[in-house]
NUZAVEX-241354 format. One line per field, with one value per residue (C-alpha): residue in one letter; x negated, y, z. Coordinates in Angstrom, 3 decimals. Each point is the difference from the previous one (the first is absolute). Example, Ala and Ser with C-alpha at 12.3 -4.5 7.8 and 13.67 -1.06 7.14 Angstrom:
BEGIN
resn <- A, S
c1 <- -12.300, -1.370
c2 <- -4.500, 3.440
c3 <- 7.800, -0.660
This chain:
BEGIN
resn <- M, N, Q, T, N, K, N, R, E, E, F, I, T, T, K, A, Q, I, E, T, K, H, P, F, V, A, D, I, A, S, R, S, Q, N, I, S, T, F, R, R, Q, L, T, E, A, I, S, K, D, L, A, I, V, S, Q, T, A, K, D, N, L, L, R, L, I, K, Y, D, G, K, T, I, Y, E, L, S, E, E, K, Q, I, K, I, E, T, I, T, K, L, W, Q, F, L, K, D, D, T, P, A, E, T, F, S, S, D, F, L, T, D, I, S, R, Q, I, E, R, L, H, A, P, I, P, T, P, P, S, P, Q, T, I, R, Q, W, M, D, R, W, P, G, G, T, D, K, D, V, I, R, I, R, Q, K, N, K, E, R, I, L, N, C, L, I, A, K, I, E, R, R, H, S, P, R, S, R, Y, I, F, P, D, N, I, S, L, Q, E, K, R, E, S, V, E, A, W, W, N, D, Y, R, F, Q, L, A, M, A, I, R, S, P, H, E, L, N, F, F, M, G, E, T, L, S, E, E, T, M, E, L, Y, H, L, A, V, R, K, G, M, P, I, F, V, T, P, Y, Y, L, S, L, L, N, I, E, Q, D, G, Y, D, D, T, A, I, R, S, Y, I, F, Y, S, K, E, L, V, D, T, F, G, N, I, K, A, W, E, R, E, D, I, I, E, G, N, E, P, N, I, A, G, W, L, L, P, D, G, H, N, I, H, R, R, Y, P, D, V, A, I, L, I, P, D, S, M, G, R, S, C, G, G, L, C, A, S, C, Q, R, M, Y, N, F, Q, S, G, V, L, N, F, N, F, E, A, L, K, P, T, E, S, W, Q, K, K, L, H, R, L, M, A, Y, F, E, E, D, K, Q, I, R, D, I, L, I, T, G, G, D, A, L, M, S, Q, D, S, S, L, R, N, I, L, E, A, V, Y, K, M, A, L, R, K, K, K, A, N, E, H, L, P, D, G, E, K, I, A, E, I, Q, R, I, R, L, G, T, R, L, P, A, Y, L, P, M, R, V, T, D, D, L, I, G, V, L, S, L, F, R, E, K, G, Q, E, V, G, I, R, Q, F, F, I, Q, T, H, Y, Q, T, P, L, E, V, T, P, E, A, V, D, A, I, R, K, L, Q, R, A, G, W, T, I, T, N, Q, L, V, Y, N, I, P, A, S, R, R, G, H, T, A, A, L, R, R, L, L, N, S, L, D, V, L, C, Y, Y, T, F, T, V, K, G, F, N, E, N, H, A, I, F, T, P, N, S, R, S, I, Q, E, L, Q, E, E, K, V, I, G, R, L, S, H, E, D, E, E, E, L, V, S, L, L, Q, A, S, V, S, S, E, G, I, V, S, D, F, C, K, T, H, R, M, P, F, I, A, S, D, R, S, V, L, N, L, P, G, I, G, K, S, M, S, F, R, M, V, G, I, M, E, D, G, R, R, I, L, E, F, D, H, D, R, T, R, P, H, S, P, V, I, E, E, H, P, H, V, Y, I, C, E, N, K, S, I, G, E, Y, L, R, Q, L, T, E, L, G, E, D, A, G, C, Y, E, T, V, W, Q, Y, T, E, G, Q, T, E, R, R, F, A, L, Y, E, Y, P, E, F, S, F, K, L, T, K, E, Y, N, H, I, G, K, P, K, T, H, S, P, D, A
c1 <- -26.840, -0.241, 0.548, -3.695, -0.983, 2.929, -1.090, -3.553, 1.172, 2.133, -2.944, -2.329, 2.597, 0.968, -3.604, -0.882, 2.955, -1.059, -3.616, 1.162, 2.775, -1.464, -3.785, -0.613, 1.668, -1.910, -3.258, 0.491, 0.812, -3.145, -2.151, 1.653, -1.668, 2.820, 3.654, -0.683, -2.184, 2.586, 2.783, -2.090, -1.276, 3.388, 1.574, -2.619, 0.427, 3.786, -0.080, -2.386, 1.616, 1.501, 1.495, 2.558, 3.494, 2.205, -0.550, 2.450, -2.099, -3.150, 1.559, 1.239, -3.422, -1.710, 2.592, -0.743, -3.672, 0.808, 2.066, -2.412, -1.384, 2.717, 2.222, 3.658, 2.986, 2.538, 3.432, 2.180, -2.140, -1.408, -3.617, -3.352, -1.170, -3.435, 0.144, -2.754, 1.167, -3.228, -2.127, 1.593, -0.484, -3.692, -0.380, 1.802, -2.287, -3.117, 1.032, -0.870, 3.218, 1.496, 2.494, 2.826, -0.100, 1.515, 3.587, 0.905, 2.651, -2.626, -2.375, 2.714, 1.291, -3.408, -0.997, 3.191, -0.780, -3.428, 1.468, 2.486, -2.851, -0.595, 3.107, 2.553, 2.954, 2.860, 2.961, 3.207, 2.790, 2.472, 3.650, 0.927, -2.275, 1.447, 3.527, -0.996, -1.282, 3.259, 2.136, -1.503, 2.062, 3.757, 2.471, 2.697, 2.704, -1.472, 2.387, -2.531, -0.884, 3.689, 0.601, -2.779, 1.173, 3.550, -1.399, -1.957, 3.146, 1.886, -2.731, -0.072, 3.805, -0.193, -2.714, 2.165, 2.933, -2.251, -1.352, 3.468, 1.154, -2.898, 0.687, 1.794, 0.597, 3.665, -0.773, -1.081, 2.450, -1.569, 1.380, 2.151, 3.493, 0.513, 1.004, -0.727, -1.453, -3.513, 1.424, 1.714, -3.229, -1.793, 2.592, -0.384, -3.803, 0.215, 2.358, -2.323, -3.075, 0.617, 0.422, -3.343, 0.855, 0.314, -3.408, -1.580, 1.786, -1.174, -3.578, -2.670, -2.023, -2.005, -2.502, 2.233, 2.987, -2.127, -1.131, 3.575, 1.334, -2.952, 0.969, -2.824, -2.553, -2.401, -3.386, -1.243, -2.644, 2.643, 2.125, -2.961, -0.744, 3.597, 0.050, -3.158, 1.703, 2.962, -2.293, -1.713, 3.351, 0.099, 3.577, 1.474, 2.984, 1.283, 3.594, 1.612, 0.481, -3.680, -1.018, 2.205, -2.312, -2.807, -0.554, -0.713, -0.057, -3.116, 1.271, 1.600, -1.166, -3.133, 1.170, -3.465, 0.720, 3.094, -1.800, -2.755, 2.609, 1.622, -2.947, -2.710, -3.702, -2.372, -1.808, 3.246, 1.007, -3.507, -0.171, 3.538, -0.295, -3.194, 1.188, -1.176, 2.102, -1.179, 2.513, -2.040, 2.474, 2.435, -2.111, 1.338, -1.863, 1.929, 0.139, -2.999, 0.351, -0.208, -3.058, 1.455, 0.281, 3.782, 1.670, 3.042, 2.883, -0.365, 0.843, -0.435, 2.590, -1.924, -3.104, -1.839, -3.035, 0.739, 1.322, 3.082, 1.338, 0.633, 1.391, 2.978, 0.425, 3.306, 0.736, 2.475, 0.038, -2.146, -2.902, 0.505, -0.119, 1.694, -3.136, -3.567, -2.297, -3.382, -1.761, 2.134, -1.872, 1.658, -0.990, -1.729, 3.435, 1.523, -2.923, 0.695, 3.785, 0.765, 1.572, 1.832, 2.988, 1.899, 3.142, 1.975, -2.751, -0.309, 3.563, -0.028, 0.592, 1.158, -3.619, -0.697, 2.507, -1.849, -3.342, 1.338, 0.904, -3.566, -1.495, 2.124, -1.281, -3.536, 0.938, 1.993, -2.872, -2.730, -1.068, -1.166, 2.074, 2.338, 0.150, 1.255, -0.466, 2.385, -1.423, -1.030, 0.080, 2.634, 2.386, 2.899, -0.236, 1.724, 3.749, 2.141, 1.068, -3.612, -1.170, 2.919, -0.961, -3.633, 0.866, 2.517, -2.700, -2.345, 2.704, 0.659, -3.737, -0.493, 2.875, -1.527, -3.372, 1.694, 1.855, -3.148, -1.746, 2.608, -1.585, -3.641, -1.879, -1.709, -3.353, 1.291, 2.856, -0.254, 0.397, 3.587, 0.865, -0.115, -0.395, 1.443, -1.260, 1.230, -2.743, 1.453, -0.820, 3.578, 0.913, -2.552, 0.327, 3.733, 1.809, 3.437, -0.784, 0.954, 3.714, 2.746, -0.067, -3.730, 0.501, 2.643, -2.511, -2.668, 2.376, 1.376, -3.466, -1.110, 2.982, -0.588, -3.773, 0.161, 1.890, -2.988, -2.659, -0.989, -0.667, -1.642, 1.605, -2.260, 0.474, -3.617, 0.175, -2.485, 0.254, -3.211, 0.717, 2.487, 1.344, 1.514, 2.154, 2.988, 3.594, 0.844, -2.875, 1.181, 3.451, -1.529, -2.162, 2.968, 2.090, -2.776, -0.551, 3.701, -0.097, -2.416, -3.219, -3.109, -1.652, -3.784, -2.159, -3.315, -1.858, -3.018, -2.624, -0.842, -1.611, 3.128, 1.215, -3.423, 0.114, -0.197, 3.295, 1.900, 0.346, 0.570, 2.835, 1.535, -0.176, 1.706, 2.831, 0.588, -0.023, 2.609, 2.171, -0.950, -2.195, -3.215, -3.248, -1.606, -3.085, -2.165, -1.862, -3.307, 0.380, -1.604, -3.328, 0.015, -0.692, 3.673, 0.556, -3.127, 1.876, 2.091, -2.346, -0.662, -3.131, 0.575, -1.954, 2.850, 2.456, -2.059, -0.256, 3.794, 0.427, -2.292, 0.716, 3.688, 1.853, -1.467, 2.643, 2.648, -1.699, 2.155, -1.114, 0.594, 2.891, 1.661, -0.360, 1.657, 2.829, 0.645, -0.153, 2.403, 2.471, -0.241, 0.363, 3.036, 1.911, 1.656, -1.012, -3.138, 2.013, -0.724, -2.539, -3.334, 0.984, 1.269, -3.128, -2.212, 2.012, 0.035, -3.744, -0.778, -1.837, -0.047, 0.067, -0.782, -3.255, 1.440, -1.718, -3.347, -2.501, -1.315, -1.576, 1.230, -3.224, 0.140, 1.516, -1.040, 2.377, 0.568, -2.691, -1.558, -2.899, -3.045, -3.526, -1.853, -3.057, -1.109, 0.419, -0.200, -2.059, 3.167, 1.084, 2.579, -0.069, -0.462, 2.110, -0.275, 3.476, 0.901, 3.416, 2.920, -0.672, 3.413, 1.888, -0.415, -1.487, -0.323, -2.910, -1.733, -0.761, -2.972, -1.721, 0.059, -1.510, -0.479, 1.402, -1.912, 1.849, -1.608, 2.387, 0.710, -0.443, -2.529, 0.919, -1.323, 2.278, 2.955, -0.621, -0.273, 3.384, 1.513, -1.470, 1.623, 3.324, -0.524, -1.276, -2.803, -2.693, -1.319, 3.085, -1.213, -3.628, -0.097, 0.934, -3.718, -0.441, 2.602, -2.196, 1.807, 3.550, 1.984, 3.363, 2.700, 2.042, 3.535, 2.815, 1.844, 3.246, -1.860, -1.228, 1.903, 2.313, -1.211, 1.535, 1.755, -1.957, -3.582, -0.839, -2.156, -3.522, 0.046, -0.018, 1.468, 0.069, -3.730, -2.994, -3.526, -0.105, -2.604, -3.105, 0.320, -3.237, -3.542, -0.579, 3.013
c2 <- -5.890, -2.794, 0.702, -0.210, 2.615, 2.184, -0.116, 0.826, 2.990, 1.298, -0.578, 2.147, 2.746, 0.320, -0.051, 2.759, 2.060, -0.308, 0.824, 3.068, 1.262, -1.096, -0.098, 0.246, -3.389, -1.675, 1.557, -1.259, -3.471, -0.102, 0.973, -2.368, -3.365, -1.438, 0.634, 1.388, 2.739, 0.774, 0.312, 2.227, 2.337, 0.226, 0.930, 2.704, 1.432, 0.184, 1.415, 2.833, 0.806, 3.495, -0.131, -2.675, 1.309, -2.440, -0.912, -2.892, -1.383, 0.391, -1.819, -2.739, -0.726, 0.115, -2.489, -2.355, 0.175, -0.596, -3.114, -1.470, -3.302, -0.447, -3.086, 0.637, -2.288, 0.483, -0.559, -0.841, -2.959, -0.559, -0.276, 1.694, 2.422, 1.569, 3.582, 0.736, 3.094, 1.998, -3.135, -0.696, 3.620, -0.249, -3.284, 1.516, 3.054, -2.100, -2.271, -2.986, -1.869, -1.300, 2.381, -2.550, 0.140, 3.488, 0.539, 3.238, 0.597, -0.082, 2.233, 2.496, 0.264, 0.465, 2.464, 1.989, 0.164, 1.492, 2.361, 1.387, 1.518, 2.813, -0.022, 2.828, -0.953, -0.857, 2.342, -1.763, -0.340, 2.860, -0.442, 0.447, -2.904, -2.198, 0.751, -0.878, -3.341, -0.557, 0.867, -2.930, -2.465, -0.221, -1.252, -2.621, 2.659, 1.585, -0.258, -1.635, -2.600, -0.766, -0.438, -2.586, -1.832, -0.193, -1.801, -2.287, -0.749, -0.957, -2.516, -1.397, -0.331, -2.278, -2.009, -0.304, -1.296, -2.682, -0.863, -0.336, -2.183, -2.373, -0.135, -3.043, 1.067, -0.327, 1.739, 3.193, 2.885, 1.204, -2.380, 0.527, -1.494, -2.324, 1.368, 3.684, 2.196, 1.403, 3.456, -1.247, -1.607, 3.265, 1.917, -2.472, 0.332, 3.794, -0.048, -2.337, 2.110, 2.368, -2.852, -0.509, -3.661, -0.499, 1.598, -2.354, -3.049, 0.839, 0.936, -1.191, -2.823, -1.579, 1.131, -1.015, 1.804, 3.091, 0.039, -0.597, 2.959, 2.098, -0.565, -2.503, 2.815, -1.642, -0.967, -3.574, 0.890, 1.315, -3.101, -2.282, 1.985, -0.346, -3.727, -0.282, 2.027, -2.397, -3.035, 1.544, 0.562, 3.763, 1.322, 2.038, 2.153, 3.019, 1.255, 0.875, 3.578, 0.528, -1.640, 2.490, 2.786, -1.247, 1.403, -2.678, 2.437, 1.565, 3.505, 1.481, 0.266, -1.501, -2.821, -1.147, 0.800, -2.239, -2.777, 0.073, -1.252, -2.668, -1.477, -1.936, 0.443, -2.855, 0.661, -0.266, -3.286, -1.462, 0.907, -1.116, -2.988, 1.371, 3.484, 1.100, 2.091, 3.599, 0.783, -1.980, 0.728, -2.230, -3.025, -1.521, -2.910, -1.685, 2.145, 2.077, 3.760, 1.198, 1.864, 3.288, -1.505, -0.470, -3.091, -0.803, -2.488, -3.245, 0.116, 2.592, 2.517, 2.738, 1.658, 2.588, 2.226, 3.094, 0.434, 2.033, -1.836, -3.575, -1.662, -2.356, -2.531, -1.865, -3.625, 0.943, 0.970, 2.877, -2.409, 0.464, 3.042, 1.432, -0.901, -1.076, 3.024, -0.885, 2.066, -1.219, 0.397, -3.213, -2.132, -2.258, -0.742, -0.773, -2.321, -1.898, -0.035, 2.092, 2.470, -1.454, 0.193, -3.073, 1.876, -3.019, -1.038, 3.564, 0.289, 0.523, -3.062, -0.370, -0.346, 3.468, 1.545, -1.568, 1.146, 3.522, 0.152, -1.030, 2.573, 2.758, -1.020, 0.691, 3.546, 0.513, -1.006, 1.843, 3.213, 1.993, -0.943, 2.801, -0.604, -3.144, -0.513, -2.673, -1.288, -3.262, -0.650, 2.659, 1.108, 0.620, -3.486, -1.197, -0.361, 2.663, -2.373, -0.984, 3.600, 0.970, -2.723, 1.101, 3.658, -0.877, -1.981, 2.996, 2.308, -2.219, -0.366, 3.788, 0.464, -2.455, 1.787, 3.308, -1.382, -1.677, 3.375, 1.394, -2.053, 0.792, 3.042, 2.535, -1.298, -3.568, 0.401, -2.036, 1.266, 0.075, -0.637, 3.279, -1.033, -2.743, -0.492, -2.296, -0.885, -0.592, 0.247, -0.761, 3.657, -0.351, -3.712, -0.434, 3.269, -1.627, -1.757, 3.269, -0.773, 1.663, -2.984, 0.443, 3.703, -0.915, -2.212, 2.726, 2.802, -1.934, -0.867, 3.610, 1.164, -2.624, 0.363, 3.697, -0.845, -1.979, 2.551, -1.106, 3.275, -0.964, -2.229, -0.529, -1.938, -0.579, -0.734, -0.398, 1.790, -0.462, 2.211, 2.719, -2.485, -2.073, 2.929, -0.823, 1.279, -3.185, 0.697, 3.575, -1.288, -2.426, 2.741, 2.320, -2.729, -0.810, 3.664, 0.571, -2.902, 2.133, -1.839, 1.909, -1.552, -0.039, -1.434, -1.766, -1.146, -2.095, 2.124, -2.460, 0.808, 1.226, 2.007, 1.633, 1.768, 3.770, 1.518, -3.285, -0.172, 3.766, -0.375, -2.765, 2.217, 2.799, -2.205, -1.650, 3.348, 1.271, -2.819, 0.840, -3.074, 0.635, -1.823, -1.966, -1.982, -0.284, -3.289, -1.007, -3.475, -2.589, -0.922, -3.781, -1.608, -0.705, 3.773, 0.762, 0.889, 2.699, 1.198, 3.744, 1.097, 2.045, 2.874, 0.512, 0.179, 2.809, 1.702, -0.129, 1.292, 2.988, 0.807, -0.861, -0.566, 3.256, 2.112, -1.540, 0.917, 1.852, 2.558, -0.944, 2.468, -1.305, -3.593, 0.847, 1.720, -3.004, -2.532, 2.095, 0.054, -3.782, -0.729, 2.256, -1.720, -3.409, -0.383, 1.165, 0.534, 3.450, 0.969, -1.011, 0.984, 3.417, 0.546, -0.683, 2.440, 2.712, -0.285, -0.499, -3.246, -2.949, -2.496, -0.486, -1.830, -1.943, -3.311, -1.202, -1.734, -3.048, -3.433, -2.807, -1.178, -3.768, -0.537, 3.441, 2.662, 2.624, 2.549, 2.108, 1.208, -1.396, 0.732, -1.686, -1.762, -2.056, -0.978, -3.636, -1.078, -0.192, 3.508, -0.848, 2.379, -1.063, 2.156, 0.454, 0.629, 1.599, -0.523, 2.390, 2.012, 1.707, -2.995, -2.591, -3.424, -3.255, 0.018, -2.543, 2.845, 0.983, -3.199, 1.246, 3.508, -0.097, -2.189, -0.690, -0.708, -0.745, 1.128, -2.553, 2.356, 2.647, 3.539, -0.728, -3.007, 2.002, 2.769, -2.544, -1.419, 3.474, 0.487, -3.263, 1.445, 3.022, 2.373, 2.504, -1.055, 3.570, 1.089, -2.174, 1.126, 1.279, -3.416, -0.813, 2.751, -1.380, -2.097, 0.670, 0.506, 1.024, -1.434, 2.637, 0.866, -1.337, 2.163, 1.366, -1.864, -3.303, 0.786, -1.731, 2.204, 0.828, -2.037, 1.911, -2.086, -1.010, -3.253, -2.724, -0.311, -3.744, -2.489, -3.467, -2.749, 0.654, -2.333, -0.303, -1.510, -2.433, 1.658, 0.390, 1.866, -1.009, 3.656, 0.298
c3 <- -29.039, 2.574, 3.707, 0.902, -2.601, 1.022, 3.640, -1.019, -2.028, 2.888, 2.330, -2.128, -0.566, 3.659, 1.170, -2.445, 1.230, 3.639, -0.848, -1.943, 2.282, 3.351, -0.435, 3.753, 0.547, -2.826, 1.215, 3.566, -1.331, -2.142, 3.000, 2.489, 0.363, 2.096, 0.743, 3.482, -1.461, -2.664, 2.579, 2.265, -2.702, -1.688, 3.349, 0.554, -3.485, 0.268, 3.535, -1.019, -3.364, 0.312, -3.495, 0.863, -0.767, 1.898, 3.638, -0.465, -2.860, 2.115, 2.971, -2.314, -1.487, 3.384, 1.227, -2.910, 0.981, 3.678, -0.703, -2.547, 1.245, 2.620, 0.155, 0.699, 0.609, -2.806, 1.524, -3.014, -1.095, 3.504, -1.070, 0.493, -2.701, -0.247, -1.284, -2.528, -1.869, 0.348, -0.325, -3.381, -1.044, 0.874, -1.884, -2.956, -0.133, 0.597, -2.873, 2.207, -0.707, -3.293, -1.601, 0.076, 3.807, -0.023, -1.060, -1.726, 2.682, 2.764, -1.910, -0.879, 3.578, 1.660, -2.722, 0.655, 3.700, -0.709, -2.595, 2.546, 2.018, -2.464, -2.206, 0.350, 2.185, -2.412, -0.256, 1.105, -2.573, -0.098, 1.072, -3.673, -0.999, 2.747, -1.179, -3.556, 1.233, 1.894, -3.019, -1.930, 2.032, -0.693, 2.578, -0.231, -0.281, -3.170, -2.957, -2.342, 2.634, 0.657, -3.737, -0.339, 3.111, -1.266, -3.032, 2.338, 1.957, -3.174, -0.845, 3.538, 0.144, -3.052, 1.734, 3.111, -2.037, -1.470, 3.458, 1.546, -2.900, 0.744, 3.739, 1.401, 3.587, 0.991, 3.317, -1.731, 0.003, -3.265, -2.612, -3.074, -0.240, -2.932, -3.395, 0.552, -2.733, -0.190, 0.672, 3.147, 1.139, -0.561, 1.994, 2.882, 0.048, -0.156, 2.990, 1.914, -0.806, 2.915, 2.496, 1.739, 0.640, -3.756, -0.510, 2.539, -1.381, -3.523, 0.924, -2.421, 1.518, -2.853, -2.677, -2.936, 1.469, 0.640, -3.610, -1.217, 1.980, -1.204, -3.629, -0.571, 0.317, 2.460, -1.372, -0.160, 2.579, 2.422, -0.447, 0.694, 3.146, 1.210, -0.668, 2.104, 2.742, 0.037, 0.155, 3.035, 1.726, -0.444, -0.093, -2.839, 0.908, -1.927, -0.063, -3.356, 1.214, 0.773, -3.249, -1.849, 1.208, -2.233, -3.473, -2.615, -2.918, -1.536, 0.708, 3.084, 3.573, 1.554, 2.291, 1.136, 3.654, -0.030, -1.860, 2.621, 2.471, -2.149, -1.867, 1.776, -0.713, -0.743, 3.282, 1.969, -1.602, 0.282, 3.701, 0.924, 2.303, 1.523, 0.935, 3.424, 2.351, -0.255, 2.759, 2.554, 2.771, -1.935, 0.932, 3.237, 1.578, 2.796, 3.121, -1.024, -0.522, -3.582, -1.252, 1.275, 3.490, 0.213, 1.407, -2.139, 0.109, -1.914, -3.675, -2.715, 1.158, 1.781, -1.404, 2.036, -0.326, 2.108, 3.568, -0.947, -3.054, -1.106, -3.116, 0.174, -2.815, 0.462, -0.873, -2.702, -3.650, 1.217, -0.553, -3.720, -2.268, -3.041, -1.917, 0.647, -0.257, -1.495, 2.678, 2.927, 3.287, 1.185, -2.999, 2.540, 1.493, -3.408, -0.640, 3.238, -0.549, 3.098, -2.456, -2.996, -2.363, 1.184, 0.996, 1.182, 2.401, 1.306, 1.235, 3.803, 2.159, 3.579, 1.084, -1.419, 2.400, 2.940, -1.368, -0.572, 3.688, 0.915, -2.360, 1.483, 3.437, -1.249, -1.042, 3.185, 2.261, -1.886, 1.692, -3.027, -3.080, -1.057, -3.771, -1.789, -3.730, -1.281, -3.255, -1.657, -2.802, -0.134, 2.751, -2.385, -1.493, 3.168, -0.416, 1.631, 2.773, 0.725, 0.038, 2.236, 2.499, 0.013, 0.515, 2.713, 1.794, -0.297, 1.384, 3.027, 0.659, -0.196, 2.441, 2.484, -0.182, 0.668, 3.027, 1.340, 0.019, 2.391, 2.787, -0.814, 1.324, -2.239, -1.170, 0.017, -2.481, -3.190, -3.546, -1.234, -3.640, -1.940, -3.618, -2.200, -3.527, -2.756, -2.451, -3.455, -3.677, -1.081, -0.710, -2.821, -0.838, 0.530, 0.824, -0.329, 3.305, 1.722, 0.236, 2.025, 2.364, 0.598, 0.614, 2.582, 1.851, -0.042, 0.987, 2.961, 1.273, -0.269, 2.070, 2.689, -0.089, 0.795, 3.183, 1.334, -0.945, -3.495, -1.787, -3.269, -2.635, -3.019, -3.215, -0.978, -3.688, -2.808, -3.327, -1.948, -2.995, -1.031, -2.558, 2.832, 1.098, -2.217, 0.189, 1.942, 2.396, 0.512, 0.936, 2.529, 1.504, 0.497, 1.674, 2.470, 0.831, 0.615, 2.445, 2.034, -0.838, -1.078, -3.051, -0.092, -2.758, -0.178, -3.065, -0.858, -1.697, -2.761, -3.372, -1.864, 3.007, 0.345, -3.358, 0.215, 1.130, 0.273, 3.784, 0.180, -2.536, 2.139, 3.094, -1.911, -1.248, 3.379, 1.818, -2.469, 1.381, 3.608, 0.378, 1.941, -0.734, 2.837, -1.074, -3.099, 0.407, -1.541, -1.492, 2.253, -1.454, -0.271, -3.374, -0.735, -0.249, -2.001, -3.189, 1.692, 2.743, 0.074, 1.905, 3.143, -1.558, -2.452, 2.932, 1.518, -3.385, -0.372, 3.534, -0.511, -3.639, -0.526, 3.277, 1.286, -1.784, 2.273, 3.269, 2.521, 2.522, 3.628, 0.186, -3.177, 1.175, 3.307, -1.867, -2.265, 2.831, 2.093, -2.878, -0.428, 3.702, 0.307, -2.798, -0.162, -3.666, -1.814, -3.179, -1.415, 2.660, -1.568, -3.536, 1.113, 2.077, -3.049, -2.112, 2.653, 0.612, -3.718, 0.601, -2.425, 2.885, 3.694, 0.706, 2.933, -0.800, 1.300, -2.277, 1.888, -0.268, 2.242, 1.629, 0.599, 3.430, 1.245, -1.260, -2.664, -0.745, -2.724, 2.158, -1.772, -1.158, -2.835, 1.434, -2.967, -3.633, -1.058, -3.014, -2.089, 1.014, 2.659, 2.933, 3.630, 2.304, 3.754, 1.429, 3.285, 1.565, -0.177, 3.132, -0.128, 1.395, 2.782, -0.728, 1.841, 2.501, -2.247, -2.407, 2.157, -1.098, -3.589, 0.122, -3.776, -2.751, -3.197, -3.231, -3.352, -2.718, -2.680, -2.944, -0.984, -0.969, -3.473, -0.495, 1.283, -2.538, -2.820, 0.977, -0.113, -3.464, -1.115, 1.194, -2.247, 2.674, -0.574, 2.466, -0.069, 1.973, 2.875, -0.113, 3.582, 1.442, 0.368, 2.619, 2.435, 2.256, 3.270, 1.196, 3.037, 1.081, -0.318, 3.043, 0.094, -1.320, 3.032, -0.775, 0.392, 3.503, 2.777, 2.084, 3.503, 2.795, 2.772, 2.507, 0.667, -1.779, 1.540, -1.385, 0.584, -2.887, 0.166, -2.655, -0.380, 0.009, -1.293, -3.495, -1.199, -1.376, -3.765, -0.567, 0.928, 0.871, 2.331
């Protein structure tokens, strides 16, 4: 059957279903001579219908009618979009438009929204069902997983021997002496395996090498895609350790979530070179404020969206990573070369020390910043000496702020530094980076930092799947906790991670190791992420149908936070709390989307459906935290998702999922940003803080509606 006939068949079937199940809609359409009449009469019929079961469904459909015909400014693509959801429904029922105009995804979604009016409200899954979903996903410490990975490691060790034999770099510390046996070579490589510098030196950087280390299992199509990526200047970087986590056998564990980070999609490769910055505040133009209104020092070192927190990206190896994640939110910076894998060029220079002093002056002078996130790239990619220098500079700056406040009256005092975070994926990508020397640097800073009022020390890491939590990762986690740093986790809610029970299983495993979850991010919706984008409706479904079994009462949350705040290390606290309270995990993370240049939020309402089924969402800001004053110029933000619910469900089916288990996803047409877990709230100052902002300006207008 050709596509035209298929569309026609779907057209006839769906129209018949609406006429049968929702005759009042079809009848109004047949009697309406124009769209205005159809909108008005449909509104009247819905408003007067006493048989409607769901008020939420009623409000949703009335909202679709209200927004029909309006033109909105879509922020991610920065373009005008006319919403015609109800207009298309009317045309569809009037049979005034060719069948091929209507996609099945559009027809299915609008039909579902009408169906919700009178359908029984679905029963949420039981805790037993949720646990069954969670139990589908093994962790990296499971015996069967370890056995397969040991076999992987044996294969990769042989590949490493061959690679070292081909190397002709006399400066490398990883070379074989002349005339040693194969067994001796193997023993050397096994000894080097746990040296993170060896892992970085031996990282896979080319398509042929990737296929070689993967046992020649990559398809011809994948290889062609990678060769195209190289020609376009897209980096490839995977450590042997992380590659050993993949399963190349027919049987064994499902490694799709890991592969989604290593392997690039066609859309990503095609778009590379033309990727736009979703993080609009990253774009700095001369002395102009960024889109969030903040004036920043020259360069690419400080990124800022909120009054109380800023990101510091050092000029060091922290501008690289332990691997390039396919969904990296800073892919724009890898594209421009601001972030890269040229380790020699990233070693700190004398000019960096002068710049670091200038950057610290920015934090010192700012009246509201109390939280610094040191990231990149990756904070732990910096060498120990570089990280020590950065943290020492932060300590001295925090001390100067504290002393400056001694001479300021209440109401004029400036924010002192309360929280330091290190953003890193190395506990997952390269856990052997957590050495005793690194722990010494972190422990010393924590001791000194407490003296100047820093009360929160967070390692903000990123485990995407339980399979990344290996025995090596567990060892790294325990070392960091014993150094007095609280480990929090955030993940990107891509297609593999969005499967039923997967994220809940990750929460459970991390909590068993006393790691708390922090954010669950919707993938940013540009075309380069199309293959792995999960609609926001699925995030709300997961929140209400899976994460819900980890919700704490206010009293229990206070109890847990008190225990954590009273202890130097979180080790044993979270896991014991879960056991005592018979909870599978603690739902301490917030599900959010990073709105371009505006902030994180999951407060949205569906206001339209595109012809191809993609939803148009109207976002409100996270009202639980302060924003830049510029936020008032953006009362609402409109985002058109880059994938329909129908396409998402088909992708899940291709992964072996039963789409019927996700049936209720259609009904999630609005969301609300969760409040922050109490541990993540800033401590109260013992003084009255100034309300004044500095380092603020009025950015250029980015929207014709602003």
